[in-house]
MDAnalysis code that builds the backbone (N, CA, C; Angstrom):
import MDAnalysis as mda
import numpy as np

u = mda.Universe.empty(492, n_residues=164, atom_resindex=np.repeat(np.arange(164), 3), trajectory=True)
u.add_TopologyAttr("name", ["N", "CA", "C"] * 164)
u.add_TopologyAttr("resid", np.arange(1, 165))
u.add_TopologyAttr("resname", ["MET", "GLY", "VAL", "ARG", "GLY", "GLY", "ARG", "TRP", "VAL", "ILE", "GLY", "ALA", "LEU", "SER", "VAL", "ALA", "LEU", "VAL", "ALA", "LEU", "LEU", "VAL", "SER", "ILE", "GLY", "LEU", "LEU", "VAL", "ALA", "SER", "ARG", "ASP", "SER", "VAL", "ASP", "GLU", "ASP", "LEU", "THR", "ALA", "ARG", "GLN", "GLN", "GLU", "VAL", "ALA", "GLN", "ALA", "ALA", "ARG", "THR", "GLU", "ALA", "LEU", "ALA", "PHE", "LEU", "THR", "VAL", "ASP", "HIS", "ASP", "ASP", "MET", "ASP", "PRO", "LEU", "ILE", "ASP", "ALA", "VAL", "LEU", "ALA", "GLY", "ALA", "THR", "GLY", "ASP", "PHE", "ALA", "GLU", "GLN", "TYR", "GLU", "SER", "GLN", "ARG", "ASP", "MET", "LEU", "THR", "SER", "GLU", "VAL", "VAL", "ARG", "THR", "GLY", "ALA", "THR", "SER", "SER", "GLY", "GLU", "VAL", "VAL", "ALA", "LEU", "GLY", "VAL", "GLY", "TYR", "VAL", "ASP", "ASP", "GLU", "SER", "ALA", "ASN", "VAL", "LEU", "VAL", "ALA", "ALA", "ASN", "SER", "THR", "VAL", "THR", "ASN", "THR", "SER", "THR", "GLY", "SER", "GLU", "GLY", "GLN", "VAL", "ARG", "TYR", "TYR", "ARG", "LEU", "SER", "LEU", "VAL", "LEU", "VAL", "ARG", "GLU", "GLY", "ASP", "ARG", "TRP", "LEU", "THR", "SER", "ASN", "LEU", "GLU", "PHE", "VAL", "ARG"])
u.atoms.positions = np.array([
    [16.953, 4.892, 20.586],
    [17.983, 4.940, 19.112],
    [17.606, 6.454, 19.099],
    [18.452, 7.121, 18.003],
    [18.141, 8.525, 17.520],
    [18.060, 8.345, 16.123],
    [17.796, 8.999, 15.771],
    [17.395, 9.863, 14.378],
    [18.424, 9.013, 13.148],
    [19.616, 9.195, 13.394],
    [20.292, 8.573, 12.653],
    [20.007, 6.700, 12.804],
    [19.998, 6.089, 13.724],
    [19.792, 4.908, 14.214],
    [18.768, 4.526, 13.687],
    [17.547, 5.186, 13.811],
    [16.289, 4.945, 12.803],
    [16.502, 4.499, 11.767],
    [17.069, 5.786, 11.030],
    [17.242, 5.736, 9.520],
    [17.918, 4.805, 8.913],
    [19.132, 4.099, 9.663],
    [19.954, 3.362, 9.446],
    [19.113, 1.843, 9.158],
    [17.993, 1.678, 10.486],
    [17.100, 0.647, 10.535],
    [16.125, 0.932, 9.281],
    [15.618, 1.869, 8.993],
    [14.451, 1.846, 8.237],
    [15.549, 1.343, 6.707],
    [16.743, 1.947, 6.363],
    [17.348, 1.937, 5.210],
    [17.634, 0.056, 5.421],
    [18.222, -0.219, 6.111],
    [18.595, -1.597, 6.278],
    [17.141, -2.686, 5.847],
    [16.127, -2.058, 6.477],
    [14.835, -3.139, 6.341],
    [14.666, -2.789, 4.583],
    [14.492, -1.600, 4.214],
    [14.539, -1.314, 2.679],
    [15.373, -2.096, 1.894],
    [16.656, -2.221, 2.066],
    [17.446, -3.227, 1.241],
    [17.140, -4.204, 1.206],
    [16.876, -5.097, 2.577],
    [16.388, -6.174, 2.899],
    [14.735, -6.598, 1.937],
    [14.265, -5.718, 2.051],
    [13.013, -5.604, 0.971],
    [12.915, -5.872, -0.079],
    [14.134, -4.941, -0.738],
    [14.138, -4.995, -2.188],
    [15.024, -6.722, -2.712],
    [15.740, -7.062, -1.704],
    [16.486, -7.857, -2.015],
    [15.787, -9.369, -2.197],
    [14.581, -9.210, -1.364],
    [13.836, -10.217, -1.059],
    [12.796, -10.343, -2.590],
    [12.529, -9.030, -3.062],
    [11.809, -8.783, -3.905],
    [12.279, -9.374, -5.201],
    [13.728, -9.106, -5.473],
    [14.659, -9.200, -6.404],
    [14.634, -10.784, -6.468],
    [14.809, -11.410, -5.272],
    [14.969, -12.859, -5.548],
    [13.826, -13.594, -5.740],
    [12.897, -12.823, -5.455],
    [11.489, -13.507, -5.976],
    [11.149, -13.312, -7.566],
    [12.070, -12.398, -8.474],
    [12.185, -12.405, -9.418],
    [11.116, -11.397, -10.304],
    [10.176, -11.273, -9.463],
    [8.857, -10.675, -9.840],
    [8.866, -8.867, -9.895],
    [10.264, -8.165, -9.485],
    [10.294, -6.589, -9.106],
    [9.509, -5.770, -10.317],
    [8.535, -5.222, -9.725],
    [8.143, -3.797, -10.511],
    [9.205, -3.023, -11.239],
    [9.419, -2.925, -12.420],
    [10.433, -2.177, -13.416],
    [10.548, -0.833, -12.516],
    [9.742, -0.022, -12.089],
    [9.465, 1.200, -12.044],
    [8.364, 1.848, -10.821],
    [8.594, 3.206, -10.457],
    [7.693, 3.967, -9.698],
    [6.228, 3.740, -10.497],
    [6.217, 3.747, -11.670],
    [4.694, 4.086, -12.377],
    [4.638, 2.911, -13.309],
    [5.180, 1.883, -13.533],
    [4.963, 0.878, -14.261],
    [5.446, -0.583, -13.935],
    [4.511, -1.190, -14.917],
    [4.603, -2.761, -14.341],
    [5.738, -3.576, -15.019],
    [6.391, -4.125, -14.635],
    [7.816, -4.996, -15.320],
    [7.358, -5.851, -16.637],
    [7.228, -5.098, -17.584],
    [7.379, -5.998, -18.953],
    [7.169, -7.682, -18.735],
    [8.349, -7.981, -17.968],
    [8.553, -9.504, -18.506],
    [7.785, -10.553, -17.583],
    [6.889, -9.483, -16.562],
    [5.538, -10.559, -15.840],
    [4.440, -11.064, -16.910],
    [4.206, -11.742, -16.508],
    [3.193, -12.570, -16.981],
    [1.751, -11.774, -16.823],
    [0.444, -11.550, -17.986],
    [-0.133, -10.755, -17.538],
    [-1.030, -10.906, -16.403],
    [-1.315, -12.374, -16.142],
    [-1.830, -12.456, -15.038],
    [-0.915, -11.587, -13.854],
    [0.502, -12.085, -13.538],
    [0.989, -11.089, -12.784],
    [1.312, -9.710, -12.899],
    [0.703, -9.055, -13.836],
    [0.930, -7.680, -14.422],
    [-0.743, -7.222, -14.048],
    [-1.752, -7.962, -14.239],
    [-3.410, -7.671, -13.728],
    [-3.082, -7.380, -11.799],
    [-2.529, -8.663, -11.386],
    [-2.165, -8.490, -9.781],
    [-1.468, -7.536, -9.535],
    [-0.232, -6.989, -10.008],
    [0.559, -6.282, -9.400],
    [-0.007, -4.604, -9.666],
    [-0.697, -4.562, -11.090],
    [-1.766, -2.720, -10.864],
    [-2.802, -3.032, -10.011],
    [-3.405, -4.328, -9.881],
    [-4.723, -4.241, -8.198],
    [-3.779, -3.628, -7.072],
    [-2.819, -4.715, -7.079],
    [-1.867, -4.274, -5.449],
    [-1.838, -2.620, -5.217],
    [-1.124, -2.325, -6.720],
    [-0.165, -0.743, -6.880],
    [-1.832, 0.081, -6.279],
    [-2.684, -0.138, -7.185],
    [-3.914, 0.789, -6.811],
    [-4.524, 0.647, -5.419],
    [-4.553, -0.678, -4.929],
    [-4.753, -0.368, -3.580],
    [-4.498, 0.232, -2.558],
    [-3.072, -0.203, -2.794],
    [-1.865, 0.448, -1.693],
    [-1.976, 1.935, -1.935],
    [-2.177, 2.400, -3.101],
    [-2.244, 3.945, -2.961],
    [-3.275, 4.523, -2.605],
    [-4.504, 3.951, -2.471],
    [-6.108, 4.238, -1.987],
    [-5.647, 4.318, -0.560],
    [-5.206, 3.137, 0.138],
    [-5.318, 3.073, 1.451],
    [-4.044, 3.997, 1.739],
    [-3.585, 4.410, 1.277],
    [-2.303, 5.368, 1.824],
    [-2.719, 6.854, 1.359],
    [-3.793, 7.063, 0.964],
    [-4.394, 8.370, 0.313],
    [-5.196, 8.733, 1.587],
    [-4.930, 9.755, 2.054],
    [-5.689, 10.766, 3.122],
    [-6.142, 12.009, 3.115],
    [-7.239, 12.552, 3.120],
    [-7.416, 14.078, 3.229],
    [-8.701, 14.506, 4.124],
    [-8.265, 15.278, 5.109],
    [-8.794, 15.679, 6.439],
    [-10.278, 16.682, 5.196],
    [-10.291, 17.560, 4.481],
    [-11.283, 17.899, 3.729],
    [-12.410, 16.899, 3.260],
    [-11.895, 15.612, 2.766],
    [-13.200, 14.735, 1.926],
    [-12.718, 13.611, 2.447],
    [-12.953, 12.403, 3.016],
    [-12.469, 11.639, 3.262],
    [-13.553, 10.015, 2.658],
    [-14.631, 10.737, 2.584],
    [-15.495, 9.492, 1.873],
    [-15.485, 9.244, 0.291],
    [-14.920, 9.941, -0.477],
    [-14.473, 9.024, -1.748],
    [-13.144, 8.291, -1.295],
    [-12.048, 8.865, -0.752],
    [-10.899, 7.975, -0.424],
    [-11.342, 6.563, 0.060],
    [-12.075, 6.648, 1.263],
    [-12.563, 5.280, 1.788],
    [-13.362, 4.918, 0.840],
    [-14.383, 4.800, 0.341],
    [-14.645, 4.389, -0.835],
    [-13.705, 3.791, -1.818],
    [-12.903, 4.426, -2.587],
    [-11.349, 3.924, -2.927],
    [-11.056, 2.650, -2.635],
    [-10.633, 2.941, -1.696],
    [-10.324, 1.189, -0.888],
    [-11.196, 0.754, -0.911],
    [-12.175, 0.701, -0.495],
    [-13.477, -0.406, -0.626],
    [-13.910, -0.909, -1.893],
    [-13.546, 0.052, -2.760],
    [-13.761, -0.639, -4.322],
    [-12.728, -1.762, -4.614],
    [-11.828, -1.882, -4.304],
    [-10.650, -2.630, -4.520],
    [-10.645, -3.433, -3.222],
    [-11.470, -3.668, -2.499],
    [-11.210, -4.673, -1.276],
    [-12.833, -5.749, -1.331],
    [-12.144, -6.861, -0.707],
    [-13.041, -7.528, -0.368],
    [-13.321, -8.234, 0.647],
    [-14.120, -9.414, 1.342],
    [-14.018, -10.146, 2.178],
    [-13.772, -9.737, 3.799],
    [-13.369, -9.977, 4.413],
    [-12.909, -9.965, 5.912],
    [-12.031, -8.245, 5.647],
    [-11.215, -7.993, 4.881],
    [-10.698, -6.738, 4.796],
    [-11.614, -5.447, 4.660],
    [-12.370, -5.849, 3.716],
    [-13.517, -5.096, 2.930],
    [-14.730, -4.535, 4.553],
    [-14.486, -5.279, 5.075],
    [-15.479, -5.281, 6.234],
    [-15.046, -4.577, 7.412],
    [-13.732, -5.243, 7.672],
    [-12.913, -4.390, 8.979],
    [-12.891, -3.215, 8.156],
    [-12.460, -2.796, 7.507],
    [-11.980, -1.226, 6.714],
    [-13.479, -0.607, 6.689],
    [-14.804, -1.105, 6.345],
    [-15.961, -0.131, 6.265],
    [-16.373, -0.143, 7.703],
    [-16.020, -0.818, 8.310],
    [-16.501, -0.640, 10.081],
    [-15.775, 0.242, 10.581],
    [-14.565, 1.190, 10.102],
    [-13.595, 1.818, 11.031],
    [-13.846, 2.987, 9.950],
    [-14.670, 3.030, 9.363],
    [-14.833, 4.593, 8.170],
    [-15.231, 5.707, 9.203],
    [-16.404, 5.750, 10.266],
    [-16.605, 6.764, 11.426],
    [-15.343, 7.140, 12.077],
    [-14.462, 5.808, 12.411],
    [-13.539, 6.505, 13.426],
    [-12.070, 6.835, 12.787],
    [-12.115, 6.240, 11.243],
    [-10.954, 6.793, 10.495],
    [-11.115, 8.006, 10.322],
    [-12.264, 8.552, 9.401],
    [-12.564, 9.879, 9.148],
    [-12.313, 10.942, 10.614],
    [-13.052, 10.570, 11.414],
    [-12.913, 11.419, 12.715],
    [-11.691, 11.702, 13.077],
    [-10.694, 11.009, 12.820],
    [-9.403, 10.993, 13.699],
    [-8.454, 11.706, 12.727],
    [-9.019, 11.462, 11.029],
    [-8.371, 12.266, 10.049],
    [-8.688, 13.600, 10.423],
    [-9.532, 13.899, 10.326],
    [-10.234, 15.583, 10.741],
    [-9.937, 16.240, 11.998],
    [-9.501, 15.268, 12.999],
    [-8.974, 16.004, 14.132],
    [-7.609, 16.469, 14.209],
    [-6.946, 15.723, 13.110],
    [-5.514, 15.729, 13.370],
    [-5.493, 16.841, 12.153],
    [-6.277, 17.340, 11.080],
    [-5.969, 17.628, 9.810],
    [-5.096, 16.896, 9.280],
    [-5.251, 15.482, 8.895],
    [-4.058, 14.701, 8.308],
    [-4.201, 14.653, 6.696],
    [-3.203, 15.073, 6.308],
    [-3.273, 14.563, 4.584],
    [-2.435, 13.529, 4.337],
    [-2.430, 12.570, 3.749],
    [-1.138, 11.699, 2.843],
    [-1.417, 11.346, 1.206],
    [-0.081, 11.192, 0.866],
    [-0.161, 10.912, -0.563],
    [0.857, 9.701, -0.671],
    [0.439, 8.866, -1.117],
    [1.632, 7.952, -1.419],
    [2.309, 7.458, -2.480],
    [3.340, 6.964, -2.934],
    [3.964, 6.616, -3.953],
    [4.511, 5.311, -3.537],
    [4.201, 4.117, -4.798],
    [4.896, 2.838, -4.503],
    [5.907, 3.180, -5.465],
    [7.253, 2.172, -4.400],
    [8.610, 2.347, -4.920],
    [8.960, 1.142, -5.468],
    [8.445, -0.109, -5.181],
    [8.678, -1.567, -5.843],
    [7.674, -2.162, -5.168],
    [7.779, -3.337, -6.067],
    [6.368, -3.958, -5.886],
    [6.722, -5.496, -6.410],
    [6.670, -6.111, -5.572],
    [6.873, -7.886, -6.102],
    [5.671, -8.807, -5.942],
    [5.602, -9.690, -6.986],
    [4.385, -10.546, -7.079],
    [4.956, -11.752, -6.099],
    [4.940, -12.005, -5.267],
    [5.317, -13.677, -4.583],
    [4.486, -14.458, -5.229],
    [3.188, -14.736, -5.398],
    [2.810, -15.874, -5.958],
    [1.342, -15.633, -6.652],
    [1.180, -15.900, -7.689],
    [-0.349, -16.220, -7.874],
    [-0.745, -17.027, -8.859],
    [-1.597, -17.763, -8.582],
    [-2.575, -19.095, -9.104],
    [-3.497, -18.003, -9.466],
    [-4.493, -19.256, -10.126],
    [-6.089, -18.462, -10.698],
    [-6.720, -17.820, -9.897],
    [-6.859, -17.939, -8.645],
    [-7.565, -17.607, -7.863],
    [-7.289, -16.614, -6.677],
    [-5.978, -16.857, -6.262],
    [-5.587, -16.042, -5.199],
    [-3.725, -15.547, -5.819],
    [-3.104, -14.363, -4.864],
    [-1.850, -13.846, -5.179],
    [-1.716, -13.240, -3.900],
    [-0.065, -13.254, -3.748],
    [0.552, -12.398, -2.414],
    [1.797, -11.430, -3.262],
    [1.192, -10.228, -2.755],
    [1.915, -9.284, -3.352],
    [2.691, -8.312, -2.246],
    [4.117, -8.180, -2.167],
    [4.542, -6.906, -1.458],
    [4.740, -6.066, -1.774],
    [4.088, -4.672, -1.486],
    [4.719, -3.609, -1.734],
    [5.504, -2.690, -0.923],
    [6.468, -1.702, -1.293],
    [7.534, -0.905, -0.583],
    [6.728, 0.258, -1.044],
    [6.049, 1.279, -0.161],
    [5.855, 2.313, -0.498],
    [6.207, 3.912, 0.521],
    [5.964, 4.762, -0.113],
    [6.570, 6.339, 0.558],
    [5.328, 6.970, 0.580],
    [5.030, 7.598, 1.940],
    [3.911, 8.411, 1.956],
    [4.736, 9.682, 2.453],
    [3.869, 11.223, 1.998],
    [4.094, 12.235, 2.670],
    [3.420, 12.368, 3.432],
    [3.294, 12.609, 4.483],
    [2.131, 12.781, 5.652],
    [2.273, 14.118, 6.391],
    [1.400, 15.031, 6.281],
    [1.262, 16.305, 6.802],
    [-0.203, 16.468, 7.661],
    [0.231, 16.733, 9.442],
    [-1.096, 16.677, 10.458],
    [-0.341, 17.782, 11.580],
    [-1.629, 17.864, 12.241],
    [-0.996, 19.314, 13.076],
    [0.094, 18.733, 14.059],
    [0.949, 17.792, 13.857],
    [2.216, 17.505, 14.480],
    [3.665, 17.841, 13.741],
    [3.225, 17.475, 12.396],
    [4.249, 17.663, 11.406],
    [4.366, 18.904, 10.758],
    [3.718, 19.935, 10.888],
    [3.474, 21.069, 10.212],
    [3.432, 20.864, 8.734],
    [3.852, 22.283, 8.125],
    [2.942, 22.187, 6.785],
    [4.075, 21.523, 5.660],
    [5.233, 21.335, 6.301],
    [6.080, 20.686, 4.963],
    [6.092, 19.186, 5.555],
    [5.612, 18.464, 6.029],
    [4.976, 17.347, 6.424],
    [6.457, 16.219, 6.611],
    [6.240, 15.238, 6.424],
    [7.247, 14.049, 7.115],
    [7.142, 12.607, 5.961],
    [8.458, 12.223, 5.254],
    [7.767, 11.032, 4.716],
    [8.217, 10.072, 5.617],
    [7.135, 9.200, 5.051],
    [6.740, 7.825, 6.125],
    [7.180, 6.468, 5.011],
    [7.484, 5.628, 5.747],
    [8.510, 4.285, 4.779],
    [7.093, 3.177, 5.134],
    [6.609, 2.876, 4.283],
    [5.521, 1.979, 4.524],
    [6.110, 0.230, 4.099],
    [5.861, -0.894, 4.430],
    [5.684, -2.223, 3.555],
    [4.741, -2.889, 3.614],
    [3.828, -3.154, 2.773],
    [2.905, -3.692, 3.050],
    [3.035, -5.232, 2.390],
    [1.751, -6.227, 2.757],
    [1.551, -7.475, 2.321],
    [0.135, -7.787, 1.883],
    [-0.104, -7.948, 0.715],
    [-1.387, -7.628, 0.078],
    [-2.013, -8.980, -0.336],
    [-2.554, -9.539, 0.197],
    [-3.573, -11.260, -0.381],
    [-4.649, -10.302, -1.262],
    [-4.304, -11.030, -2.577],
    [-5.473, -10.739, -3.677],
    [-6.224, -11.961, -3.620],
    [-7.248, -11.701, -4.107],
    [-8.225, -12.834, -4.965],
    [-9.167, -12.533, -5.757],
    [-9.320, -13.667, -6.891],
    [-9.895, -12.685, -8.235],
    [-11.534, -13.429, -7.469],
    [-12.347, -12.373, -8.099],
    [-13.786, -12.468, -8.381],
    [-14.233, -11.843, -9.576],
    [-14.616, -12.921, -10.329],
    [-14.932, -12.255, -11.649],
    [-14.108, -12.204, -12.689],
    [-13.987, -11.145, -13.158],
    [-12.762, -10.437, -14.153],
    [-11.722, -9.440, -13.066],
    [-11.953, -9.465, -11.769],
    [-11.212, -8.347, -11.050],
    [-10.607, -9.239, -9.942],
    [-9.047, -8.511, -9.615],
    [-8.209, -8.760, -8.243],
    [-8.430, -7.967, -7.604],
    [-9.073, -8.588, -6.322],
    [-9.645, -7.459, -4.993],
    [-8.407, -7.967, -3.842],
    [-8.213, -6.901, -2.718],
    [-7.794, -7.021, -1.984],
    [-8.484, -7.956, -0.470],
    [-8.055, -8.841, -0.131],
    [-9.130, -9.681, 0.867],
    [-8.029, -9.646, 2.166],
    [-7.188, -9.048, 1.930],
    [-6.134, -8.883, 3.489],
    [-4.916, -8.060, 3.114],
    [-4.914, -6.849, 4.157],
    [-3.871, -5.974, 4.000],
    [-2.907, -6.014, 5.182],
    [-1.849, -5.835, 5.190],
    [-0.879, -5.983, 6.390],
    [0.471, -5.362, 6.397],
    [0.724, -4.534, 7.278],
    [2.192, -3.878, 7.580],
    [3.050, -4.929, 7.596],
    [4.395, -5.207, 7.023],
    [5.051, -5.989, 7.417],
    [6.541, -5.114, 7.612],
    [7.560, -5.957, 8.425],
    [8.588, -5.007, 8.755],
    [9.679, -5.534, 7.865],
])
């Protein structure tokens, strides 16, 4: 599949994800804000998911420790344990490749939410630079599914998966 075919597939997947989010009816209004029509609980969940997704997509070969700590600050359970167990490997790979990445959430939808858990779909783009991209970097398109659980007064991510 050529570059043009790959872009078409990515575009089609993006359209499908946005259609799914709209059909759920809980689409975030813009890249930087949460839809005011969401309930207070949905807004809390959406903000926690946005924060975790951005932390997860942020990479800097010069100083990974605070970035990993930011992901862990919003994580719990198996996800926190798995991410922490990969700290050294992740850091060494980022340093080896000279990688940087900064993400932006372009759409977010709260799939379900109750008193104790929630599911959120996130569409995010990330500009990545490393030894193979050159200094201008490449935009990468990610679709994430996050499961959040309420611990005290905070919503924490217990699972994060890439979705198609």
